[in-house]
ZAFITOR-684398 format. One record per residue (C-alpha): residue number from 1; chain; x, y, z. Coordinates in steps of 0.02 Angstrom, whole numbers, plus 50000, padded with zeros to 5 digits. Example, Ala and Ser with C-alpha at 12.3 -4.5 7.8 and 13.67 -1.06 7.14 Angstrom:
! ZAFITOR-684398
1;A;50615;49775;50390
2;A;50684;49947;50357
END
This chain:
! ZAFITOR-684398
1;A;50000;50000;50000
2;A;50062;50172;49954
3;A;50000;50333;50034
4;A;49998;50519;50000
5;A;50007;50667;50117
6;A;49874;50802;50106
7;A;49912;50978;50168
8;A;49759;51090;50180
9;A;49801;51270;50230
10;A;49642;51370;50256
11;A;49595;51540;50322
12;A;49545;51468;50490
13;A;49653;51312;50510
14;A;49790;51197;50446
15;A;49753;51012;50424
16;A;49879;50879;50375
17;A;49817;50702;50339
18;A;49872;50538;50262
19;A;49764;50460;50124
20;A;49771;50286;50047
21;A;49776;50233;49863
22;A;49585;50244;49850
23;A;49585;50423;49907
24;A;49516;50384;50080
25;A;49584;50464;50238
26;A;49679;50342;50348
27;A;49593;50345;50518
28;A;49693;50424;50657
29;A;49831;50498;50549
30;A;49776;50678;50542
31;A;49829;50834;50636
32;A;49745;51004;50633
33;A;49781;51171;50711
34;A;49664;51320;50714
35;A;49716;51499;50682
36;A;49636;51665;50639
37;A;49692;51811;50532
38;A;49725;51981;50605
39;A;49595;52112;50562
40;A;49602;52302;50564
41;A;49460;52429;50582
42;A;49486;52492;50404
43;A;49451;52321;50326
44;A;49623;52241;50333
45;A;49638;52052;50346
46;A;49817;51993;50368
47;A;49916;51840;50420
48;A;50099;51809;50465
49;A;50176;51702;50327
50;A;50321;51630;50427
51;A;50207;51585;50573
52;A;50089;51498;50451
53;A;50234;51400;50375
54;A;50300;51345;50545
55;A;50125;51295;50601
56;A;50105;51190;50444
57;A;50274;51106;50459
58;A;50239;51066;50642
59;A;50078;50979;50590
60;A;50173;50880;50457
61;A;50304;50827;50585
62;A;50168;50766;50703
63;A;50078;50669;50565
64;A;50239;50582;50513
65;A;50269;50536;50694
66;A;50094;50461;50707
67;A;50112;50371;50540
68;A;50268;50280;50601
69;A;50331;50153;50474
70;A;50196;50202;50351
71;A;50282;50371;50327
72;A;50410;50285;50216
73;A;50269;50230;50099
74;A;50211;50409;50064
75;A;50229;50425;49875
76;A;50178;50606;49854
77;A;50126;50766;49940
78;A;49979;50873;49883
79;A;49931;51044;49949
80;A;49784;51161;49939
81;A;49779;51338;50005
82;A;49666;51489;50000
83;A;49668;51588;49838
84;A;49687;51776;49803
85;A;49818;51819;49934
86;A;49992;51894;49919
87;A;50146;51947;50017
88;A;50312;52031;49982
89;A;50474;51932;50006
90;A;50653;51997;50006
91;A;50808;51925;49922
92;A;50846;51823;50078
93;A;50677;51735;50064
94;A;50606;51828;50214
95;A;50435;51910;50218
96;A;50434;52100;50212
97;A;50245;52112;50227
98;A;50105;52011;50303
99;A;49996;51905;50191
100;A;49856;52013;50123
101;A;49710;51892;50120
102;A;49565;51880;49999
103;A;49449;51959;50127
104;A;49552;52119;50141
105;A;49442;52261;50076
106;A;49558;52411;50097
107;A;49590;52430;49910
108;A;49418;52494;49858
109;A;49490;52657;49790
110;A;49619;52560;49690
111;A;49483;52450;49615
112;A;49392;52607;49557
113;A;49553;52673;49480
114;A;49582;52510;49386
115;A;49404;52510;49322
116;A;49430;52685;49254
117;A;49594;52641;49167
118;A;49556;52467;49097
119;A;49437;52386;48976
120;A;49368;52280;49116
121;A;49271;52162;49003
122;A;49427;52126;48899
123;A;49527;52094;49059
124;A;49389;51979;49122
125;A;49393;51882;48959
126;A;49582;51860;48971
127;A;49601;51826;49156
128;A;49432;51758;49208
129;A;49432;51883;49351
130;A;49337;52043;49390
131;A;49414;52200;49464
132;A;49385;52182;49650
133;A;49472;52201;49817
134;A;49489;52012;49833
135;A;49614;52004;49689
136;A;49799;52048;49683
137;A;49807;52202;49567
138;A;49714;52319;49684
139;A;49808;52250;49836
140;A;49976;52292;49756
141;A;49917;52467;49712
142;A;49853;52491;49890
143;A;50021;52434;49961
144;A;50112;52556;49846
145;A;50006;52699;49913
146;A;49992;52651;50097
147;A;50146;52541;50130
148;A;50282;52597;50008
149;A;50415;52523;50123
150;A;50350;52350;50075
151;A;50378;52382;49891
152;A;50550;52455;49924
153;A;50603;52299;50022
154;A;50517;52164;49917
155;A;50620;52072;49789
156;A;50471;51962;49744
157;A;50283;51955;49766
158;A;50199;51787;49790
159;A;50055;51688;49863
160;A;50075;51595;50030
161;A;50106;51423;49949
162;A;50240;51501;49838
163;A;50324;51564;49997
164;A;50311;51389;50070
165;A;50390;51318;49913
166;A;50530;51445;49915
167;A;50573;51403;50094
168;A;50553;51214;50072
169;A;50643;51195;49906
170;A;50741;51355;49882
171;A;50659;51396;49715
172;A;50514;51506;49661
173;A;50370;51418;49576
174;A;50185;51454;49554
175;A;50054;51331;49493
176;A;49934;51386;49357
177;A;49796;51351;49484
178;A;49861;51478;49609
179;A;49905;51602;49470
180;A;49729;51593;49399
181;A;49658;51661;49562
182;A;49767;51816;49566
183;A;49680;51917;49430
184;A;49851;51931;49342
185;A;49851;51769;49241
186;A;49821;51772;49053
187;A;49728;51608;49035
188;A;49742;51577;48848
189;A;49927;51620;48844
190;A;49964;51531;49010
191;A;50074;51674;49068
192;A;50066;51830;49176
193;A;49960;51965;49096
194;A;50076;52097;49023
195;A;49945;52236;49006
196;A;49893;52225;49187
197;A;50072;52220;49249
198;A;50106;52383;49157
199;A;49976;52461;49273
200;A;50064;52400;49431
201;A;50223;52456;49521
202;A;50301;52283;49508
203;A;50402;52202;49369
204;A;50358;52037;49283
205;A;50517;51956;49351
206;A;50455;51991;49528
207;A;50321;51858;49501
208;A;50363;51673;49509
209;A;50389;51562;49356
210;A;50232;51466;49309
211;A;50216;51276;49311
212;A;50076;51152;49286
213;A;49993;51104;49450
214;A;50046;50922;49426
215;A;50231;50967;49407
216;A;50328;50870;49541
217;A;50471;50941;49643
218;A;50598;50844;49748
219;A;50738;50886;49865
220;A;50696;50985;50021
221;A;50821;51114;50081
222;A;50938;51056;50219
223;A;50835;51144;50354
224;A;50674;51055;50311
225;A;50753;50890;50256
226;A;50818;50878;50435
227;A;50644;50908;50505
228;A;50551;50800;50377
229;A;50675;50664;50328
230;A;50539;50544;50268
231;A;50486;50673;50138
232;A;50657;50741;50087
233;A;50654;50655;49916
234;A;50466;50627;49901
235;A;50375;50706;49754
236;A;50289;50868;49810
237;A;50161;50948;49697
238;A;50127;51133;49684
239;A;49975;51194;49778
240;A;49804;51207;49698
241;A;49672;51331;49754
242;A;49559;51269;49893
243;A;49403;51292;49787
244;A;49470;51180;49650
245;A;49521;51050;49779
246;A;49348;51058;49858
247;A;49268;51016;49690
248;A;49387;50872;49661
249;A;49371;50806;49838
250;A;49180;50805;49830
251;A;49178;50717;49661
252;A;49124;50869;49558
253;A;49252;50845;49419
254;A;49138;50859;49266
255;A;48990;50966;49208
256;A;48872;50830;49273
257;A;48899;50889;49453
258;A;48899;51065;49521
259;A;48980;51096;49691
260;A;48892;51207;49817
261;A;49005;51242;49965
262;A;48972;51345;50120
263;A;49110;51353;50247
264;A;49177;51518;50313
265;A;49135;51591;50143
266;A;49041;51506;50003
267;A;49053;51458;49819
268;A;48958;51374;49677
269;A;49073;51294;49547
270;A;49074;51179;49397
271;A;49232;51096;49327
272;A;49263;51076;49141
273;A;49411;51025;49032
274;A;49479;51073;48862
275;A;49453;51240;48776
276;A;49397;51365;48909
277;A;49214;51410;48914
278;A;49195;51600;48922
279;A;49155;51652;49100
280;A;48987;51742;49106
281;A;49005;51923;49159
282;A;48996;51925;49349
283;A;49073;51751;49371
284;A;49254;51694;49371
285;A;49361;51560;49287
286;A;49503;51478;49384
287;A;49618;51330;49348
288;A;49648;51157;49421
289;A;49787;51123;49295
290;A;49824;51175;49115
291;A;49682;51066;49047
292;A;49546;51082;49179
293;A;49464;51238;49246
294;A;49318;51295;49353
295;A;49180;51419;49317
296;A;49084;51488;49463
297;A;49051;51622;49589
298;A;49100;51651;49769
299;A;49023;51739;49918
300;A;49128;51821;50053
301;A;48985;51792;50174
302;A;48935;51613;50217
303;A;48961;51523;50380
304;A;49045;51679;50449
305;A;48882;51775;50428
306;A;48783;51638;50516
307;A;48910;51635;50658
308;A;48906;51825;50675
309;A;48716;51829;50687
310;A;48713;51682;50808
311;A;48846;51752;50923
312;A;48796;51936;50916
313;A;48613;51899;50948
314;A;48655;51771;51083
315;A;48547;51642;50996
316;A;48510;51476;51081
317;A;48631;51330;51082
318;A;48659;51240;50917
319;A;48532;51098;50935
320;A;48396;51212;51005
321;A;48429;51344;50873
322;A;48413;51215;50733
323;A;48245;51159;50802
324;A;48183;51337;50815
325;A;48242;51377;50638
326;A;48151;51225;50571
327;A;47989;51280;50653
328;A;47986;51447;50561
329;A;47890;51475;50400
330;A;47994;51510;50243
331;A;48015;51698;50224
332;A;47884;51718;50360
333;A;47978;51848;50463
334;A;47954;52001;50352
335;A;48141;52036;50352
336;A;48256;52079;50207
337;A;48444;52055;50226
338;A;48593;52107;50122
339;A;48724;51985;50191
340;A;48879;52089;50152
341;A;48976;52094;50315
342;A;49135;52069;50214
343;A;49080;52160;50056
344;A;49011;52078;49900
345;A;49098;51966;49776
346;A;48988;51876;49648
347;A;48890;51927;49554
348;A;48894;52116;49587
349;A;49077;52133;49644
350;A;49047;52281;49758
351;A;49187;52272;49886
352;A;49115;52428;49967
353;A;48944;52348;49995
354;A;48892;52329;50176
355;A;48764;52222;50264
356;A;48588;52284;50297
357;A;48438;52218;50393
358;A;48267;52292;50355
359;A;48094;52254;50424
360;A;48124;52238;50612
361;A;47977;52254;50731
362;A;47946;52230;50918
363;A;47899;52049;50884
364;A;48057;52003;50786
365;A;48157;51866;50872
366;A;48342;51824;50860
367;A;48298;51658;50778
368;A;48200;51748;50642
369;A;48349;51861;50607
370;A;48465;51710;50595
371;A;48346;51624;50474
372;A;48330;51783;50370
373;A;48519;51787;50355
374;A;48525;51605;50300
375;A;48392;51638;50168
376;A;48484;51794;50110
377;A;48642;51693;50075
378;A;48538;51567;49978
379;A;48466;51709;49872
380;A;48642;51761;49821
381;A;48681;51581;49771
382;A;48524;51579;49664
383;A;48593;51725;49563
384;A;48756;51631;49534
385;A;48664;51471;49487
386;A;48566;51562;49353
387;A;48729;51623;49275
388;A;48818;51455;49285
389;A;48682;51345;49208
390;A;48748;51351;49030
391;A;48919;51286;49084
392;A;48843;51136;49175
393;A;48760;50984;49100
394;A;48573;51009;49067
395;A;48525;50885;49204
396;A;48665;50919;49327
397;A;48670;50865;49508
398;A;48710;50991;49644
399;A;48824;50920;49780
400;A;48823;51016;49944
401;A;48979;51025;50052
402;A;49060;51135;50183
403;A;49053;51126;50371
404;A;48932;51271;50394
405;A;48803;51205;50270
406;A;48809;51020;50314
407;A;48799;51060;50500
408;A;48623;51128;50470
409;A;48495;51022;50377
410;A;48380;51174;50390
411;A;48502;51280;50290
412;A;48530;51142;50161
413;A;48341;51128;50137
414;A;48329;51318;50119
415;A;48460;51308;49981
416;A;48363;51172;49890
417;A;48200;51269;49903
418;A;48275;51435;49848
419;A;48366;51357;49699
420;A;48219;51246;49656
421;A;48343;51104;49630
422;A;48381;50939;49716
423;A;48534;50949;49829
424;A;48636;50798;49881
425;A;48746;50814;50034
426;A;48926;50761;50011
427;A;48985;50625;50128
428;A;49163;50691;50120
429;A;49194;50781;50284
430;A;49353;50866;50219
431;A;49327;50893;50033
432;A;49472;51015;50009
433;A;49594;50903;50103
434;A;49539;50753;49999
435;A;49559;50857;49841
436;A;49740;50892;49888
437;A;49766;50706;49916
438;A;49690;50665;49746
439;A;49805;50794;49667
440;A;49953;50694;49734
441;A;49875;50526;49687
442;A;49848;50588;49509
443;A;50020;50665;49501
444;A;50112;50504;49550
445;A;50002;50400;49433
446;A;49907;50300;49564
447;A;49740;50374;49508
448;A;49743;50400;49318
449;A;49565;50467;49302
450;A;49478;50566;49439
451;A;49309;50535;49356
452;A;49325;50349;49389
453;A;49331;50367;49577
454;A;49171;50329;49674
455;A;49081;50480;49745
456;A;49023;50471;49925
457;A;48853;50553;49937
458;A;48730;50565;50080
459;A;48559;50637;50113
460;A;48453;50704;49970
461;A;48358;50868;49993
462;A;48210;50888;49875
463;A;48145;51063;49836
464;A;47967;51108;49883
465;A;47879;51205;49741
466;A;47771;51306;49860
467;A;47919;51361;49966
468;A;48015;51400;49806
469;A;47879;51523;49754
470;A;47878;51605;49925
471;A;48065;51628;49914
472;A;48047;51713;49745
473;A;47958;51853;49839
474;A;48103;51864;49962
475;A;48227;51871;49818
476;A;48130;52015;49740
477;A;48136;52114;49903
478;A;48323;52083;49919
479;A;48351;52139;49738
480;A;48254;52300;49770
481;A;48352;52336;49930
482;A;48516;52300;49840
483;A;48471;52424;49703
484;A;48424;52556;49831
485;A;48574;52539;49949
486;A;48714;52470;49841
487;A;48665;52524;49665
488;A;48707;52430;49508
489;A;48844;52303;49536
490;A;48973;52249;49408
491;A;48862;52100;49364
END
């Protein structure tokens, strides 16, 4: 039996696990460690790159210790990390800035400047990305204006997994998957976008060379070979974006299945291969590797919105709250919510949008507000689903995943009713981590075709036509409030 190591670096935790040849997690050989980004009152969301690396390596060390003799049978290492984040690094491979995460919204003014200077539809066609605070171009411009000392000290600019790779192997390398989430990647040419780079205060050579995601690397530096001797000459594969890994890990690797994920944030994605399908205006196109790509949309507000409502309103304990939510009528509270605590991504791309709650009365309860927030998130997914339909198979299946969504059958049913589509819950508890494992299994040749792997599915949620119609009224109210408070979005 051969194994692979999966490294899943997320916004809220690191998880390292061992998987077998069938892509199943080996029980008991998994280590996780929670963390949280630093936030600032002006919308900053940052993380320390070296601390994140050391936390990840410590988890790997512990997993290898638990694996014992099986560590020598690890044939490959796969990694997934969060997309859309960047840091500056000096010539000595040391960070000169924190990681600026996808959720950092401080570059709103820079987004407006880019929109005024660019043909945004042409850039979207080339890169698959909109102009928004979540992407790299506006972050670099913001840093040039607000933190010029970072640009003066930085020899290179890179994503967190590129920094990991530089420290682990001593070379700069970026996968096409991570590059495709920057907003700087020219998809058809498979290179950094020259026109966009001319707008930025960084040179093309300050970005890492591009490689296919399945390109293997061997030979850890002396520092990390001493700490991870079992992996010193193992094949390591460049990181893929966590969204792509989530699709792969939940079995959504063809247009027949669409992945609906709600964790901290949320996304709706379909994977295709071959000649890229044009991304509908308002959606994005990212890469798994040079042949396969994803079309979809993401929300900055998912499980984090639910948690904020629950904690701020001092809602009942989890089990009691779920029962109370289930007892409420669909859209029976008279509330309308814009769920933009962290701004808006798809489909309107208004980073300056803020949350709103309208319709409160003396009789409104905390549980009603929580349910209104859950329904509001579902309404945003419905907009994305309408845009993504043409890229999916006519009779596609929607597979639901993510800890926030699967923890609440009420929320999963709300999603089914709002979309008017059957939802099937994924039985993969850690879809992104499994996706990273499958990346390694495919890379070393153990799994030649991801589509041939069995898909573990669970409970089916059927939509109710009557509830679907009621939710159409709620969607209409949300659209009217959006128009009034936010205005016309980019979508």
